C-alpha positions, 0 to 999 in steps of 0.5 A, a space after each residue: 841043372 848046372 853045367 860042369 865043364 872039365 875045368 870047373 870039375 879039376 878046380 872042385 878036385 884041387 879044392 877037396 885037395 887042399 881042404 883035406 891037407 889044410 893048404 891054402 889056394 894059390 892065386 891063380 887057383 882062387 881067380 879060377 874058383 871065383 871065375 867059376 863061382 861067378 858063372 854058376 851065381 849068374 846061372 843061379 839066377 837066370 833060373 831064379 834061384 836066388 837063395 843059392 845065388 846069394 850063397 855063391 856071392 857070399 863064397 865070392 865076397 869071402 874068396 876075394 877078402 882072402 886075397 
């Protein structure tokens, strides 16, 4: 469904590690995550998967508010 690049896989691994250890994402990691989620959100909208796109939009907003 969605193309996963090596970068997105690395970001996902980093996020999962941070979640399990309770650490917060650094600015660079957070920006990269926001970029990746934005790409996925736009791709979901193109595929008419509006609920998933809205879910991703909400995740992006939450991350942006934490900055």
